[in-house]
Wavefront OBJ file of the C-alpha trace (Angstrom):
o trace
v -78.885 114.068 -31.649
v -81.842 116.219 -30.689
v -81.861 118.173 -27.498
v -84.923 117.876 -25.313
v -86.106 119.908 -22.431
v -86.900 118.351 -19.042
v -90.538 119.326 -19.637
v -90.521 117.295 -22.867
v -89.188 114.304 -20.941
v -92.150 114.571 -18.563
v -94.514 113.842 -21.446
v -92.629 110.742 -22.603
v -94.454 107.519 -21.988
v -92.614 104.571 -20.496
v -92.394 102.713 -23.794
v -91.124 105.793 -25.651
v -88.429 106.452 -23.055
v -87.440 102.777 -22.954
v -87.185 102.538 -26.743
v -85.094 105.696 -26.970
v -82.878 104.429 -24.140
v -82.336 101.162 -26.025
v -81.299 103.178 -29.089
v -78.886 105.282 -27.018
v -77.281 102.170 -25.538
v -76.919 100.583 -28.996
v -75.254 103.713 -30.340
v -72.847 103.845 -27.411
v -72.016 100.144 -27.710
v -71.444 100.438 -31.457
v -68.766 103.063 -30.887
v -67.519 105.327 -33.612
v -68.772 108.494 -31.955
v -66.698 111.393 -30.770
v -66.055 111.883 -27.076
v -68.446 114.844 -27.048
v -71.221 112.871 -28.731
v -70.623 109.886 -26.445
v -70.969 112.130 -23.395
v -74.169 113.655 -24.804
v -75.560 110.172 -25.443
v -74.640 109.039 -21.945
v -76.312 112.109 -20.416
v -79.439 111.480 -22.493
v -79.426 107.866 -21.395
v -79.322 108.951 -17.753
v -82.305 111.266 -18.325
v -84.253 108.503 -20.038
v -83.444 106.027 -17.276
v -84.874 108.510 -14.749
v -88.073 108.829 -16.795
v -88.410 105.032 -16.906
v -87.696 104.774 -13.188
v -90.417 107.345 -12.385
v -92.942 105.409 -14.479
v -92.016 102.121 -12.816
v -92.128 103.648 -9.325
v -95.568 105.074 -10.112
v -96.771 101.695 -11.326
v -95.395 100.033 -8.184
v -97.177 102.579 -5.975
v -100.468 101.941 -7.793
v -100.068 98.188 -7.388
v -99.205 98.542 -3.709
v -102.248 100.756 -3.155
v -104.532 98.300 -4.942
v -103.139 95.378 -2.944
v -103.497 97.288 0.322
v -107.077 98.190 -0.539
v -107.835 94.562 -1.374
v -106.248 93.374 1.871
v -108.254 95.939 3.861
v -111.432 94.855 2.098
v -110.666 91.184 2.797
v -109.996 92.041 6.443
v -113.359 93.804 6.692
v -115.131 90.744 5.295
v -113.423 88.473 7.837
v -114.545 90.753 10.642
v -118.141 90.601 9.370
v -118.116 86.792 9.532
v -117.300 86.683 13.236
l 1 2 3 4 5 6 7 8 9 10 11 12 13 14 15 16 17 18 19 20 21 22 23 24 25 26 27 28 29 30 31 32 33 34 35 36 37 38 39 40 41 42 43 44 45 46 47 48 49 50 51 52 53 54 55 56 57 58 59 60 61 62 63 64 65 66 67 68 69 70 71 72 73 74 75 76 77 78 79 80 81 82
């Protein structure tokens, strides 16, 4: 297993982090690893889950902002019609 720095995790895209997380989960579910390796895999999985969560939270914030902007724009148009 390769060790990565937190800075390297910051550059991971969502799909990369998700795919690596899937691989980590498969390896853990397959078993056959030492306790030390299992703990390292679990820790890596937690790091990857955080990366994915940050990406998803960012996407949610962008969607919320776009929807709020659209709602404000629609509200302005309704006010113009009166």
